[in-house]
N, C-alpha and C positions, 0 to 999 in steps of 0.2 A: 459169660460167653453168650448166654441167651439174649441179654440186652444188646450185645454187639450185633447179633444176627438181625434183630429188629431194626437197629439203626442202619445197618448195611442195606437192608431191604428198603427202608424209607429213602435213603440216599439214592439208591438205584432207581426207584420210582421217580424221584424228583429230577434226576439228571438225564433220564432217557428222553430222547426226542419223541415227537408224536408218533412217528412211524415205528420207532423202536418199542414204544409203550404198547402200540397196537399188536405188534408181533409177539411180545413177551407177556401180554396180559394173561393168557391162559396159564403160563408157567408161574407167574406171580400169584395168581388166584390159587393154584395148586399148592404152592408153598405155604400160603396163608392157611388153607383148609387142612392140609396134611402135616403142617409143621407142628412143632411142640410149643405152640404159643398159647398163652392164657386167653380167656375170652376177652378180657380187656385189651390185650395186645392185638388180637384178631380184629376187634372193632376198630382200633386205631389204624391198623394197616388197611382194612377195607375202606374206612373213611378217607384215608390219605390217597388210596388208589382212585376212588371215585372223584375226589377233589382234583387230582392230577389229570384224570381223563376229562373232567368238565372244563378245566382250565385250557387244555389243549383244544377242545372243541370251541371254546370261546375265542381263543387266539385265532383259530382258523376262520371263524365267522367274522371276527374283526378284520382279518386280512382280506377276506372276500369283500366286506363292506368298503374297505379302503380301495381295493381294486375297482369296485364298481364306481366309487367316487372318482378315481383316476380315469376310468373309462369315460365317464360323463364329461370330465374336464377335457379329455382328448377330443371327444366329439364336439364340444363347444369351441375348442381352439381350431378344429378342422373347419367348422362352420365359419368362424371369423376369418380364417385363412382363405376360404373359398370366396367369401364376400369381398375381402381385400383384393384377391386376384381378379375378380370381376370388375371391381372399380378401377384397378390398375389397367386392365385391358381397355376399359372405356376411356380412361384418361389418355392411354397410349394412342387410341384411335383418334381422339380429339387433337392430341398433339401432332399426329401425322397430318390431319386436316389443316391445322394451323401452319405446319411446316410447308405443306403444299401451297397454301395461300400466300405465305411469305415468299416462296420461290416464284410464284406467279407475279406477285407485286414487284419483286426484284427484277424480273424479266421485263415487265412493263415499264419500270423506271429506267432500265437500261435503254429500251427502245425510245422512250421520251427524251432521254438525255441525248441520244444520237440524233433525233429529229431536231432538238434545240441547237445542237452543234451545227447541223446542216443549215438551219435557218440563219444562225449567226454568220456562217461562212457566206451564205447568199446575201445577207444584209451588208457584209463588208464588201462583197463584190459589187452590189448595187450602189453602195456609197462611193466606192472607188470609181465606178463607171460614171456616176452622177457628177462627182468632183472633176473627173477627166473631161466630161462633156462641158461642164461649166468653164473649165480652164480653156478648152478649145473655143468656146463662145467668146470669152473675154479676149482671147488671143486674136480672134477674127475682128472683134470690135476695136481693139487697139490697132491692129493692122489697118483697118479702114480709117480710123482717126489719123493715124500717122500718114497714111497715103493722102488723105484730103488736106492735111496741114502742109505737107511738104510739096505736094504735087500742085496744088492750086495756088 
């Protein structure tokens, strides 16, 4: 029975969480000091209690180190995200300028096309008028030739 209580106490120390171990530390120390344990068993229990407490502290410090590493990684990612956002805003501004330039060029091209269309219409009109005047001239020449040939 005595060995069983030592094993039970050892299992209890090993299975308790860090917070549970902190809460029951005084009770466990009291059981070790006032229990009917031999000196060797008391040394074993005290050593195990110290080892368990040290492990919980080490686990906590490792967790804190991991959190600090995670915090640094988050800060680095935030900095990268900020840089990317700035570059994206700059490229968005450049893209807007390019789009405005394209719209301006498209407008100017439409105006130029309209001017070309007007000029082509005017050229056709001028060509039509020129050929009409040429036809009238030849008609007059033919009329004059026919008049001279048949009248004289």
